[in-house]
Each structure stands twice: as C-alpha cells, then as structure tokens.
N, CA, C and O atoms as a GROMACS GRO file, in nm:
protein
  556
    1MET      N    1  -1.912  -3.083   1.673
    1MET     CA    2  -2.001  -3.113   1.778
    1MET      C    3  -1.951  -3.169   1.897
    1MET      O    4  -1.878  -3.268   1.896
    2ASP      N    5  -1.991  -3.102   2.017
    2ASP     CA    6  -1.958  -3.158   2.142
    2ASP      C    7  -2.022  -3.301   2.178
    2ASP      O    8  -2.138  -3.327   2.148
    3GLN      N    9  -1.952  -3.378   2.234
    3GLN     CA   10  -2.024  -3.513   2.269
    3GLN      C   11  -2.136  -3.495   2.372
    3GLN      O   12  -2.241  -3.558   2.366
    4HIS      N   13  -2.106  -3.399   2.473
    4HIS     CA   14  -2.209  -3.380   2.571
    4HIS      C   15  -2.323  -3.295   2.524
    4HIS      O   16  -2.398  -3.246   2.609
    5GLU      N   17  -2.344  -3.274   2.396
    5GLU     CA   18  -2.450  -3.191   2.353
    5GLU      C   19  -2.557  -3.293   2.319
    5GLU      O   20  -2.522  -3.398   2.264
    6GLU      N   21  -2.677  -3.273   2.344
    6GLU     CA   22  -2.791  -3.365   2.328
    6GLU      C   23  -2.843  -3.343   2.195
    6GLU      O   24  -2.860  -3.234   2.141
    7GLN      N   25  -2.870  -3.478   2.141
    7GLN     CA   26  -2.927  -3.489   2.018
    7GLN      C   27  -3.067  -3.468   2.036
    7GLN      O   28  -3.120  -3.516   2.136
    8PRO      N   29  -3.151  -3.389   1.936
    8PRO     CA   30  -3.295  -3.376   1.942
    8PRO      C   31  -3.352  -3.516   1.907
    8PRO      O   32  -3.317  -3.600   1.824
    9LEU      N   33  -3.464  -3.515   2.011
    9LEU     CA   34  -3.539  -3.649   2.002
    9LEU      C   35  -3.641  -3.642   1.898
    9LEU      O   36  -3.684  -3.531   1.867
   10PRO      N   37  -3.696  -3.777   1.825
   10PRO     CA   38  -3.802  -3.762   1.730
   10PRO      C   39  -3.918  -3.710   1.817
   10PRO      O   40  -3.916  -3.723   1.939
   11PRO      N   41  -4.022  -3.650   1.750
   11PRO     CA   42  -4.158  -3.628   1.808
   11PRO      C   43  -4.202  -3.752   1.847
   11PRO      O   44  -4.174  -3.850   1.778
   12PRO      N   45  -4.280  -3.765   1.969
   12PRO     CA   46  -4.370  -3.878   1.981
   12PRO      C   47  -4.470  -3.911   1.894
   12PRO      O   48  -4.532  -3.814   1.851
   13THR      N   49  -4.505  -4.024   1.853
   13THR     CA   50  -4.634  -4.055   1.773
   13THR      C   51  -4.724  -4.076   1.854
   13THR      O   52  -4.703  -4.134   1.961
   14LEU      N   53  -4.855  -4.024   1.810
   14LEU     CA   54  -4.980  -4.048   1.867
   14LEU      C   55  -5.048  -4.194   1.834
   14LEU      O   56  -5.057  -4.247   1.723
   15LYS      N   57  -5.088  -4.239   1.943
   15LYS     CA   58  -5.159  -4.376   1.932
   15LYS      C   59  -5.313  -4.342   1.905
   15LYS      O   60  -5.371  -4.246   1.957
   16PRO      N   61  -5.369  -4.429   1.818
   16PRO     CA   62  -5.493  -4.402   1.780
   16PRO      C   63  -5.608  -4.413   1.921
   16PRO      O   64  -5.583  -4.485   2.018
   17PRO      N   65  -5.714  -4.340   1.910
   17PRO     CA   66  -5.757  -4.259   1.820
   17PRO      C   67  -5.692  -4.123   1.845
   17PRO      O   68  -5.654  -4.086   1.956
   18ALA      N   69  -5.682  -4.042   1.718
   18ALA     CA   70  -5.638  -3.906   1.725
   18ALA      C   71  -5.653  -3.831   1.578
   18ALA      O   72  -5.582  -3.849   1.479
   19TYR      N   73  -5.752  -3.752   1.590
   19TYR     CA   74  -5.779  -3.674   1.468
   19TYR      C   75  -5.761  -3.535   1.473
   19TYR      O   76  -5.771  -3.484   1.584
   20CYS      N   77  -5.732  -3.451   1.361
   20CYS     CA   78  -5.687  -3.331   1.359
   20CYS      C   79  -5.817  -3.238   1.400
   20CYS      O   80  -5.931  -3.279   1.375
   21LEU      N   81  -5.800  -3.132   1.454
   21LEU     CA   82  -5.908  -3.035   1.487
   21LEU      C   83  -5.955  -2.968   1.382
   21LEU      O   84  -6.074  -2.940   1.378
   22GLY      N   85  -5.862  -2.930   1.270
   22GLY     CA   86  -5.912  -2.858   1.146
   22GLY      C   87  -5.993  -2.943   1.053
   22GLY      O   88  -6.102  -2.904   1.010
   23CYS      N   89  -5.939  -3.065   1.020
   23CYS     CA   90  -5.989  -3.143   0.900
   23CYS      C   91  -6.034  -3.273   0.942
   23CYS      O   92  -6.097  -3.344   0.864
   24ASN      N   93  -6.005  -3.313   1.071
   24ASN     CA   94  -6.050  -3.455   1.097
   24ASN      C   95  -5.955  -3.567   1.025
   24ASN      O   96  -6.001  -3.678   0.997
   25TYR      N   97  -5.852  -3.541   1.003
   25TYR     CA   98  -5.751  -3.637   0.950
   25TYR      C   99  -5.686  -3.708   1.070
   25TYR      O  100  -5.645  -3.655   1.173
   26ASN      N  101  -5.684  -3.825   1.039
   26ASN     CA  102  -5.613  -3.937   1.122
   26ASN      C  103  -5.461  -3.894   1.151
   26ASN      O  104  -5.370  -3.900   1.068
   27LEU      N  105  -5.453  -3.858   1.260
   27LEU     CA  106  -5.310  -3.809   1.284
   27LEU      C  107  -5.219  -3.926   1.346
   27LEU      O  108  -5.098  -3.904   1.355
   28ALA      N  109  -5.272  -4.053   1.389
   28ALA     CA  110  -5.213  -4.147   1.448
   28ALA      C  111  -5.101  -4.187   1.386
   28ALA      O  112  -5.105  -4.199   1.263
   29HIS      N  113  -4.988  -4.214   1.451
   29HIS     CA  114  -4.851  -4.272   1.408
   29HIS      C  115  -4.787  -4.189   1.295
   29HIS      O  116  -4.715  -4.240   1.208
   30LEU      N  117  -4.818  -4.053   1.302
   30LEU     CA  118  -4.736  -3.952   1.219
   30LEU      C  119  -4.612  -3.902   1.292
   30LEU      O  120  -4.612  -3.875   1.412
   31SER      N  121  -4.504  -3.892   1.212
   31SER     CA  122  -4.360  -3.879   1.275
   31SER      C  123  -4.353  -3.712   1.268
   31SER      O  124  -4.246  -3.662   1.306
   32THR      N  125  -4.448  -3.631   1.228
   32THR     CA  126  -4.444  -3.486   1.229
   32THR      C  127  -4.538  -3.432   1.322
   32THR      O  128  -4.617  -3.509   1.377
   33THR      N  129  -4.540  -3.302   1.348
   33THR     CA  130  -4.628  -3.251   1.442
   33THR      C  131  -4.726  -3.158   1.363
   33THR      O  132  -4.804  -3.086   1.424
   34THR      N  133  -4.722  -3.161   1.247
   34THR     CA  134  -4.830  -3.100   1.184
   34THR      C  135  -4.906  -3.173   1.077
   34THR      O  136  -4.852  -3.258   1.007
   35CYS      N  137  -5.036  -3.136   1.065
   35CYS     CA  138  -5.139  -3.228   0.973
   35CYS      C  139  -5.116  -3.203   0.834
   35CYS      O  140  -5.120  -3.093   0.779
   36PRO      N  141  -5.088  -3.327   0.774
   36PRO     CA  142  -5.046  -3.323   0.622
   36PRO      C  143  -5.168  -3.281   0.532
   36PRO      O  144  -5.151  -3.245   0.415
   37GLU      N  145  -5.282  -3.286   0.586
   37GLU     CA  146  -5.405  -3.241   0.511
   37GLU      C  147  -5.422  -3.089   0.507
   37GLU      O  148  -5.434  -3.038   0.395
   38CYS      N  149  -5.425  -3.010   0.619
   38CYS     CA  150  -5.456  -2.882   0.655
   38CYS      C  151  -5.328  -2.808   0.717
   38CYS      O  152  -5.336  -2.687   0.739
   39GLY      N  153  -5.219  -2.872   0.744
   39GLY     CA  154  -5.099  -2.804   0.798
   39GLY      C  155  -5.118  -2.736   0.932
   39GLY      O  156  -5.050  -2.640   0.966
   40ARG      N  157  -5.213  -2.789   1.006
   40ARG     CA  158  -5.229  -2.733   1.141
   40ARG      C  159  -5.145  -2.794   1.239
   40ARG      O  160  -5.138  -2.916   1.227
   41SER      N  161  -5.080  -2.744   1.331
   41SER     CA  162  -4.993  -2.810   1.439
   41SER      C  163  -5.056  -2.851   1.540
   41SER      O  164  -5.153  -2.791   1.586
   42PHE      N  165  -5.006  -2.968   1.593
   42PHE     CA  166  -5.056  -3.034   1.709
   42PHE      C  167  -4.941  -3.069   1.815
   42PHE      O  168  -4.825  -3.080   1.774
   43ASP      N  169  -4.962  -3.082   1.911
   43ASP     CA  170  -4.867  -3.119   2.025
   43ASP      C  171  -4.901  -3.263   2.076
   43ASP      O  172  -4.995  -3.270   2.154
   44PRO      N  173  -4.837  -3.380   2.041
   44PRO     CA  174  -4.897  -3.506   2.088
   44PRO      C  175  -4.890  -3.515   2.223
   44PRO      O  176  -4.951  -3.615   2.259
   45THR      N  177  -4.835  -3.446   2.328
   45THR     CA  178  -4.864  -3.434   2.465
   45THR      C  179  -4.953  -3.366   2.524
   45THR      O  180  -4.969  -3.372   2.646
   46ASP      N  181  -5.024  -3.290   2.447
   46ASP     CA  182  -5.144  -3.182   2.488
   46ASP      C  183  -5.264  -3.234   2.411
   46ASP      O  184  -5.269  -3.222   2.288
   47TYR      N  185  -5.365  -3.295   2.484
   47TYR     CA  186  -5.473  -3.355   2.437
   47TYR      C  187  -5.574  -3.232   2.387
   47TYR      O  188  -5.676  -3.271   2.330
   48GLN      N  189  -5.560  -3.105   2.399
   48GLN     CA  190  -5.633  -3.014   2.360
   48GLN      C  191  -5.602  -2.970   2.214
   48GLN      O  192  -5.676  -2.890   2.158
   49THR      N  193  -5.503  -3.019   2.157
   49THR     CA  194  -5.454  -2.986   2.027
   49THR      C  195  -5.503  -3.098   1.920
   49THR      O  196  -5.470  -3.098   1.802
   50TYR      N  197  -5.579  -3.185   1.976
   50TYR     CA  198  -5.630  -3.287   1.869
   50TYR      C  199  -5.742  -3.355   1.920
   50TYR      O  200  -5.753  -3.371   2.041
   51ASN      N  201  -5.841  -3.404   1.827
   51ASN     CA  202  -5.949  -3.488   1.880
   51ASN      C  203  -5.918  -3.626   1.917
   51ASN      O  204  -5.826  -3.686   1.862
   52GLU      N  205  -5.996  -3.682   2.012
   52GLU     CA  206  -5.973  -3.830   2.040
   52GLU      C  207  -6.072  -3.902   1.991
   52GLU      O  208  -6.076  -4.017   2.034
   53TYR      N  209  -6.164  -3.865   1.907
   53TYR     CA  210  -6.275  -3.916   1.853
   53TYR      C  211  -6.303  -3.865   1.717
   53TYR      O  212  -6.264  -3.751   1.689
   54ASN      N  213  -6.369  -3.939   1.627
   54ASN     CA  214  -6.397  -3.886   1.489
   54ASN      C  215  -6.533  -3.835   1.501
   54ASN      O  216  -6.620  -3.912   1.540
   55PRO      N  217  -6.559  -3.723   1.475
   55PRO     CA  218  -6.683  -3.666   1.450
   55PRO      C  219  -6.761  -3.732   1.334
   55PRO      O  220  -6.884  -3.728   1.345
   56HIS      N  221  -6.721  -3.778   1.252
   56HIS     CA  222  -6.814  -3.824   1.135
   56HIS      C  223  -6.856  -3.977   1.191
   56HIS      O  224  -6.957  -4.028   1.141
   57ARG      N  225  -6.798  -4.035   1.270
   57ARG     CA  226  -6.844  -4.157   1.330
   57ARG      C  227  -6.982  -4.139   1.399
   57ARG      O  228  -7.072  -4.221   1.386
   58ASP      N  229  -6.990  -4.019   1.475
   58ASP     CA  230  -7.110  -3.991   1.555
   58ASP      C  231  -7.217  -3.968   1.463
   58ASP      O  232  -7.328  -4.020   1.478
   59THR      N  233  -7.182  -3.873   1.346
   59THR     CA  234  -7.300  -3.846   1.271
   59THR      C  235  -7.369  -3.975   1.184
   59THR      O  236  -7.481  -3.975   1.134
   60HIS      N  237  -7.273  -4.081   1.182
   60HIS     CA  238  -7.314  -4.217   1.102
   60HIS      C  239  -7.419  -4.264   1.232
   60HIS      O  240  -7.536  -4.278   1.195
   61TYR      N  241  -7.401  -4.284   1.344
   61TYR     CA  242  -7.481  -4.326   1.445
   61TYR      C  243  -7.604  -4.239   1.463
   61TYR      O  244  -7.708  -4.296   1.496
   62ASN      N  245  -7.604  -4.118   1.445
   62ASN     CA  246  -7.714  -4.025   1.430
   62ASN      C  247  -7.797  -4.046   1.314
   62ASN      O  248  -7.919  -4.033   1.325
   63ARG      N  249  -7.743  -4.077   1.205
   63ARG     CA  250  -7.824  -4.099   1.087
   63ARG      C  251  -7.912  -4.225   1.085
   63ARG      O  252  -8.028  -4.228   1.043
   64GLN      N  253  -7.841  -4.335   1.138
   64GLN     CA  254  -7.890  -4.448   1.155
   64GLN      C  255  -8.020  -4.446   1.286
   64GLN      O  256  -8.126  -4.508   1.276
   65PHE      N  257  -7.986  -4.374   1.385
   65PHE     CA  258  -8.076  -4.374   1.494
   65PHE      C  259  -8.216  -4.286   1.424
   65PHE      O  260  -8.329  -4.332   1.434
   66PHE      N  261  -8.194  -4.188   1.370
   66PHE     CA  262  -8.308  -4.101   1.329
   66PHE      C  263  -8.396  -4.179   1.199
   66PHE      O  264  -8.517  -4.168   1.179
   67PHE      N  265  -8.302  -4.257   1.121
   67PHE     CA  266  -8.375  -4.331   1.021
   67PHE      C  267  -8.449  -4.458   1.077
   67PHE      O  268  -8.555  -4.497   1.026
   68ILE      N  269  -8.395  -4.513   1.170
   68ILE     CA  270  -8.479  -4.609   1.235
   68ILE      C  271  -8.600  -4.563   1.326
   68ILE      O  272  -8.698  -4.636   1.343
   69LEU      N  273  -8.589  -4.461   1.372
   69LEU     CA  274  -8.685  -4.391   1.450
   69LEU      C  275  -8.798  -4.338   1.358
   69LEU      O  276  -8.915  -4.358   1.391
   70SER      N  277  -8.767  -4.269   1.242
   70SER     CA  278  -8.882  -4.231   1.139
   70SER      C  279  -8.942  -4.350   1.089
   70SER      O  280  -9.064  -4.346   1.074
   71ILE      N  281  -8.878  -4.465   1.058
   71ILE     CA  282  -8.934  -4.562   0.998
   71ILE      C  283  -9.045  -4.630   1.109
   71ILE      O  284  -9.162  -4.657   1.081
   72SER      N  285  -8.996  -4.646   1.209
   72SER     CA  286  -9.100  -4.699   1.329
   72SER      C  287  -9.193  -4.602   1.361
   72SER      O  288  -9.307  -4.640   1.387
   73ILE      N  289  -9.166  -4.482   1.366
   73ILE     CA  290  -9.305  -4.388   1.374
   73ILE      C  291  -9.394  -4.406   1.270
   73ILE      O  292  -9.514  -4.424   1.291
   74PHE      N  293  -9.344  -4.402   1.156
   74PHE     CA  294  -9.429  -4.426   1.039
   74PHE      C  295  -9.497  -4.535   1.039
   74PHE      O  296  -9.617  -4.524   1.013
   75PHE      N  297  -9.451  -4.649   1.063
   75PHE     CA  298  -9.525  -4.772   1.083
   75PHE      C  299  -9.623  -4.798   1.174
   75PHE      O  300  -9.726  -4.863   1.158
   76PHE      N  301  -9.574  -4.732   1.285
   76PHE     CA  302  -9.682  -4.752   1.414
   76PHE      C  303  -9.793  -4.664   1.422
   76PHE      O  304  -9.880  -4.688   1.505
   77ILE      N  305  -9.803  -4.549   1.334
   77ILE     CA  306  -9.905  -4.475   1.331
   77ILE      C  307 -10.016  -4.526   1.214
   77ILE      O  308 -10.124  -4.470   1.194
   78LEU      N  309  -9.973  -4.628   1.149
   78LEU     CA  310 -10.076  -4.680   1.054
   78LEU      C  311 -10.176  -4.755   1.134
   78LEU      O  312 -10.147  -4.816   1.237
   79PRO      N  313 -10.305  -4.746   1.078
   79PRO     CA  314 -10.415  -4.779   1.144
   79PRO      C  315 -10.424  -4.950   1.127
   79PRO      O  316 -10.535  -4.999   1.147
   80TYR      N  317 -10.339  -5.020   1.101
   80TYR     CA  318 -10.371  -5.144   1.081
   80TYR      C  319 -10.287  -5.217   1.178
   80TYR      O  320 -10.164  -5.222   1.166
   81PRO      N  321 -10.366  -5.287   1.297
   81PRO     CA  322 -10.297  -5.340   1.391
   81PRO      C  323 -10.206  -5.468   1.359
   81PRO      O  324 -10.108  -5.505   1.424
   82GLY      N  325 -10.253  -5.520   1.259
   82GLY     CA  326 -10.158  -5.660   1.243
   82GLY      C  327 -10.030  -5.635   1.173
   82GLY      O  328  -9.932  -5.706   1.193
   83LEU      N  329 -10.028  -5.532   1.088
   83LEU     CA  330  -9.926  -5.464   1.029
   83LEU      C  331  -9.827  -5.395   1.117
   83LEU      O  332  -9.706  -5.398   1.095
   84ASN      N  333  -9.883  -5.332   1.216
   84ASN     CA  334  -9.803  -5.279   1.326
   84ASN      C  335  -9.710  -5.369   1.421
   84ASN      O  336  -9.602  -5.342   1.473
   85THR      N  337  -9.789  -5.481   1.425
   85THR     CA  338  -9.713  -5.579   1.517
   85THR      C  339  -9.604  -5.637   1.427
   85THR      O  340  -9.488  -5.645   1.467
   86LEU      N  341  -9.641  -5.676   1.304
   86LEU     CA  342  -9.522  -5.739   1.214
   86LEU      C  343  -9.428  -5.648   1.218
   86LEU      O  344  -9.318  -5.686   1.258
   87ILE      N  345  -9.444  -5.518   1.181
   87ILE     CA  346  -9.331  -5.412   1.170
   87ILE      C  347  -9.242  -5.403   1.322
   87ILE      O  348  -9.119  -5.394   1.325
   88GLN      N  349  -9.307  -5.405   1.412
   88GLN     CA  350  -9.258  -5.403   1.545
   88GLN      C  351  -9.154  -5.504   1.542
   88GLN      O  352  -9.036  -5.472   1.557
   89PHE      N  353  -9.192  -5.628   1.522
   89PHE     CA  354  -9.090  -5.743   1.537
   89PHE      C  355  -8.982  -5.722   1.445
   89PHE      O  356  -8.874  -5.769   1.480
   90LEU      N  357  -8.988  -5.656   1.328
   90LEU     CA  358  -8.896  -5.627   1.240
   90LEU      C  359  -8.806  -5.516   1.280
   90LEU      O  360  -8.686  -5.536   1.263
   91ILE      N  361  -8.845  -5.400   1.330
   91ILE     CA  362  -8.774  -5.300   1.370
   91ILE      C  363  -8.701  -5.280   1.487
   91ILE      O  364  -8.598  -5.213   1.492
   92TYR      N  365  -8.768  -5.353   1.606
   92TYR     CA  366  -8.720  -5.359   1.734
   92TYR      C  367  -8.576  -5.422   1.737
   92TYR      O  368  -8.485  -5.361   1.793
   93PRO      N  369  -8.556  -5.544   1.676
   93PRO     CA  370  -8.424  -5.603   1.684
   93PRO      C  371  -8.322  -5.519   1.632
   93PRO      O  372  -8.209  -5.514   1.679
   94THR      N  373  -8.366  -5.444   1.522
   94THR     CA  374  -8.250  -5.333   1.438
   94THR      C  375  -8.225  -5.250   1.553
   94THR      O  376  -8.112  -5.252   1.603
   95ALA      N  377  -8.323  -5.170   1.606
   95ALA     CA  378  -8.302  -5.058   1.681
   95ALA      C  379  -8.212  -5.101   1.828
   95ALA      O  380  -8.142  -5.027   1.898
   96HIS      N  381  -8.242  -5.243   1.846
   96HIS     CA  382  -8.163  -5.296   1.968
   96HIS      C  383  -8.009  -5.332   1.912
   96HIS      O  384  -7.914  -5.316   1.988
   97THR      N  385  -7.995  -5.367   1.815
   97THR     CA  386  -7.864  -5.389   1.743
   97THR      C  387  -7.764  -5.257   1.732
   97THR      O  388  -7.646  -5.249   1.765
   98LEU      N  389  -7.846  -5.163   1.678
   98LEU     CA  390  -7.779  -5.016   1.698
   98LEU      C  391  -7.756  -4.980   1.827
   98LEU      O  392  -7.644  -4.934   1.847
   99ALA      N  393  -7.827  -4.986   1.916
   99ALA     CA  394  -7.822  -4.926   2.058
   99ALA      C  395  -7.692  -5.016   2.108
   99ALA      O  396  -7.596  -4.958   2.159
  100LYS      N  397  -7.692  -5.136   2.094
  100LYS     CA  398  -7.587  -5.227   2.160
  100LYS      C  399  -7.449  -5.177   2.090
  100LYS      O  400  -7.348  -5.174   2.161
  101LYS      N  401  -7.442  -5.137   1.956
  101LYS     CA  402  -7.332  -5.112   1.910
  101LYS      C  403  -7.285  -4.948   1.948
  101LYS      O  404  -7.169  -4.908   1.938
  102ALA      N  405  -7.376  -4.883   1.984
  102ALA     CA  406  -7.354  -4.737   1.992
  102ALA      C  407  -7.281  -4.737   2.154
  102ALA      O  408  -7.189  -4.660   2.182
  103TYR      N  409  -7.337  -4.832   2.248
  103TYR     CA  410  -7.306  -4.837   2.362
  103TYR      C  411  -7.168  -4.891   2.392
  103TYR      O  412  -7.096  -4.850   2.482
  104LYS      N  413  -7.139  -4.986   2.309
  104LYS     CA  414  -7.002  -5.038   2.330
  104LYS      C  415  -6.890  -4.957   2.250
  104LYS      O  416  -6.774  -4.972   2.288
  105ASP      N  417  -6.914  -4.881   2.154
  105ASP     CA  418  -6.841  -4.785   2.118
  105ASP      C  419  -6.783  -4.696   2.173
  105ASP      O  420  -6.847  -4.601   2.217
  106PRO      N  421  -6.618  -4.704   2.186
  106PRO     CA  422  -6.553  -4.610   2.279
  106PRO      C  423  -6.556  -4.466   2.245
  106PRO      O  424  -6.521  -4.382   2.329
  107THR      N  425  -6.601  -4.429   2.109
  107THR     CA  426  -6.622  -4.285   2.062
  107THR      C  427  -6.752  -4.225   2.113
  107THR      O  428  -6.763  -4.103   2.122
  108CYS      N  429  -6.839  -4.297   2.142
  108CYS     CA  430  -6.972  -4.249   2.167
  108CYS      C  431  -6.968  -4.192   2.310
  108CYS      O  432  -6.962  -4.263   2.410
  109LYS      N  433  -6.971  -4.060   2.311
  109LYS     CA  434  -6.947  -3.993   2.427
  109LYS      C  435  -7.093  -3.989   2.528
  109LYS      O  436  -7.097  -3.980   2.650
  110LEU      N  437  -7.195  -3.999   2.442
  110LEU     CA  438  -7.338  -4.004   2.520
  110LEU      C  439  -7.399  -4.128   2.512
  110LEU      O  440  -7.474  -4.162   2.420
  111LYS      N  441  -7.363  -4.202   2.620
  111LYS     CA  442  -7.399  -4.340   2.619
  111LYS      C  443  -7.564  -4.345   2.626
  111LYS      O  444  -7.624  -4.440   2.575
  112TYR      N  445  -7.621  -4.259   2.679
  112TYR     CA  446  -7.774  -4.274   2.720
  112TYR      C  447  -7.848  -4.270   2.588
  112TYR      O  448  -7.957  -4.326   2.573
  113PHE      N  449  -7.785  -4.204   2.495
  113PHE     CA  450  -7.857  -4.229   2.332
  113PHE      C  451  -7.872  -4.347   2.282
  113PHE      O  452  -7.958  -4.376   2.199
  114ALA      N  453  -7.770  -4.442   2.339
  114ALA     CA  454  -7.782  -4.587   2.287
  114ALA      C  455  -7.915  -4.638   2.322
  114ALA      O  456  -7.971  -4.716   2.244
  115PHE      N  457  -7.980  -4.599   2.446
  115PHE     CA  458  -8.109  -4.668   2.486
  115PHE      C  459  -8.216  -4.613   2.439
  115PHE      O  460  -8.321  -4.676   2.453
  116LEU      N  461  -8.220  -4.485   2.373
  116LEU     CA  462  -8.333  -4.424   2.307
  116LEU      C  463  -8.415  -4.509   2.195
  116LEU      O  464  -8.535  -4.529   2.209
  117PRO      N  465  -8.347  -4.554   2.091
  117PRO     CA  466  -8.432  -4.630   1.996
  117PRO      C  467  -8.514  -4.746   2.073
  117PRO      O  468  -8.636  -4.745   2.060
  118PRO      N  469  -8.463  -4.828   2.139
  118PRO     CA  470  -8.563  -4.929   2.206
  118PRO      C  471  -8.671  -4.890   2.277
  118PRO      O  472  -8.784  -4.936   2.266
  119ILE      N  473  -8.627  -4.784   2.368
  119ILE     CA  474  -8.734  -4.730   2.461
  119ILE      C  475  -8.850  -4.651   2.389
  119ILE      O  476  -8.964  -4.660   2.434
  120LEU      N  477  -8.823  -4.573   2.274
  120LEU     CA  478  -8.922  -4.522   2.198
  120LEU      C  479  -9.009  -4.594   2.114
  120LEU      O  480  -9.125  -4.562   2.090
  121ILE      N  481  -8.937  -4.712   2.059
  121ILE     CA  482  -9.015  -4.812   2.006
  121ILE      C  483  -9.104  -4.900   2.087
  121ILE      O  484  -9.200  -4.960   2.037
  122ALA      N  485  -9.074  -4.906   2.209
  122ALA     CA  486  -9.138  -4.969   2.310
  122ALA      C  487  -9.257  -4.893   2.355
  122ALA      O  488  -9.359  -4.945   2.400
  123LEU      N  489  -9.235  -4.756   2.339
  123LEU     CA  490  -9.355  -4.670   2.382
  123LEU      C  491  -9.465  -4.686   2.281
  123LEU      O  492  -9.585  -4.688   2.311
  124PHE      N  493  -9.414  -4.698   2.156
  124PHE     CA  494  -9.507  -4.706   2.041
  124PHE      C  495  -9.572  -4.848   2.034
  124PHE      O  496  -9.684  -4.872   1.989
  125ALA      N  497  -9.485  -4.937   2.083
  125ALA     CA  498  -9.541  -5.089   2.089
  125ALA      C  499  -9.655  -5.089   2.209
  125ALA      O  500  -9.765  -5.142   2.192
  126THR      N  501  -9.622  -5.033   2.316
  126THR     CA  502  -9.725  -5.029   2.427
  126THR      C  503  -9.850  -4.947   2.382
  126THR      O  504  -9.960  -4.977   2.429
  127ARG      N  505  -9.839  -4.852   2.299
  127ARG     CA  506  -9.967  -4.791   2.266
  127ARG      C  507 -10.062  -4.885   2.188
  127ARG      O  508 -10.185  -4.885   2.200
  128ASP      N  509  -9.994  -4.961   2.109
  128ASP     CA  510 -10.050  -5.055   2.017
  128ASP      C  511 -10.119  -5.182   2.109
  128ASP      O  512 -10.236  -5.217   2.089
  129PHE      N  513 -10.056  -5.228   2.182
  129PHE     CA  514 -10.098  -5.322   2.280
  129PHE      C  515 -10.215  -5.270   2.370
  129PHE      O  516 -10.308  -5.345   2.397
  130ILE      N  517 -10.209  -5.146   2.415
  130ILE     CA  518 -10.321  -5.094   2.490
  130ILE      C  519 -10.458  -5.084   2.408
  130ILE      O  520 -10.563  -5.113   2.466
  131TRP      N  521 -10.459  -5.047   2.279
  131TRP     CA  522 -10.548  -5.048   2.178
  131TRP      C  523 -10.606  -5.179   2.182
  131TRP      O  524 -10.724  -5.200   2.206
  132LEU      N  525 -10.496  -5.293   2.152
  132LEU     CA  526 -10.554  -5.432   2.127
  132LEU      C  527 -10.623  -5.481   2.259
  132LEU      O  528 -10.715  -5.563   2.252
  133TYR      N  529 -10.579  -5.430   2.383
  133TYR     CA  530 -10.630  -5.482   2.517
  133TYR      C  531 -10.781  -5.397   2.503
  133TYR      O  532 -10.890  -5.454   2.505
  134GLN      N  533 -10.766  -5.280   2.490
  134GLN     CA  534 -10.914  -5.216   2.474
  134GLN      C  535 -11.011  -5.284   2.393
  134GLN      O  536 -11.126  -5.292   2.437
  135TYR      N  537 -10.978  -5.339   2.268
  135TYR     CA  538 -11.080  -5.384   2.174
  135TYR      C  539 -11.102  -5.535   2.242
  135TYR      O  540 -11.215  -5.583   2.237
  136LEU      N  541 -11.014  -5.596   2.294
  136LEU     CA  542 -11.049  -5.749   2.332
  136LEU      C  543 -11.140  -5.725   2.458
  136LEU      O  544 -11.222  -5.812   2.487
  137MET      N  545 -11.129  -5.618   2.528
  137MET     CA  546 -11.228  -5.615   2.644
  137MET      C  547 -11.344  -5.575   2.623
  137MET      O  548 -11.437  -5.602   2.698
  138SER      N  549 -11.354  -5.499   2.510
  138SER     CA  550 -11.488  -5.442   2.471
  138SER      C  551 -11.585  -5.546   2.415
  138SER      O  552 -11.705  -5.522   2.431
  139ASN      N  553 -11.552  -5.655   2.354
  139ASN     CA  554 -11.607  -5.766   2.303
  139ASN      C  555 -11.634  -5.864   2.387
  139ASN      O  556 -11.685  -5.968   2.346
   0.00000   0.00000   0.00000
C-alpha cells in the first residue's frame, strides 16, 4: 500500500432529527448509509434522501386536535347554558396547552394549525355568550 494513497473516510453520521423516507426509521447516529429496517440507502449530505421530521408525530397532534375539537363541538351544541360554560372552562385550557405545544414543536411545519383549537372554541363560546346576552336583555 502506497503511503500517499488516501484512506477512505467513514461516512458522516446524521444528527437528529433524521428519518428514513421508506419506513420512518430513526437514522440519526448510524455509521452506515443504508436503513437497517428497510435497506433504503441515504446520503447524509443530501437532505432529499431522508426526512427531517417524524410524520408519526404530526398525526399525534392531529388526533389530539380533532379529539378536542369534536368534544368541544359536542358539548357546545347542548341546550344547557350552564353546562356549556362549565365545559368551556374545562376544554379551553386543554386546547390552549395543545396549541402551545404544537407551536413550540420544531417538527410542526404548519404553525398556524396551533392557533385553531383556541380560536374555534372561542367562536363557540361567543355564540353561547350572545345567547346569554340576548336572554338577559329580553327580561
């Protein structure tokens, strides 16, 4: 072996977050350039060969968002104004907490979705308060 011949460098490792395009396996800190789960090759220097976010994490936020939204819609269409106000005070902080987490999460690409739960719940709450205002003004 010639002394001037270059030794092959080990492949650079990916820093998190990095996920396989084929199976969403976590590729961070691997010493190989193929996914151990599905065998798909990736280039650590080419951002188009791997994901920088976990798509399963986004579905988790979507499930929480739609769960909170469906519960809030269900309770706000009930004809009991006292129960609506009670449920409003229980659900609004939950939606606000979810929105805050979604907004601060670096993997959430659509930040404006973080503001939808509190805004939609506020719209339902406004409808209830308009009903209460009309009731109080009629007496």
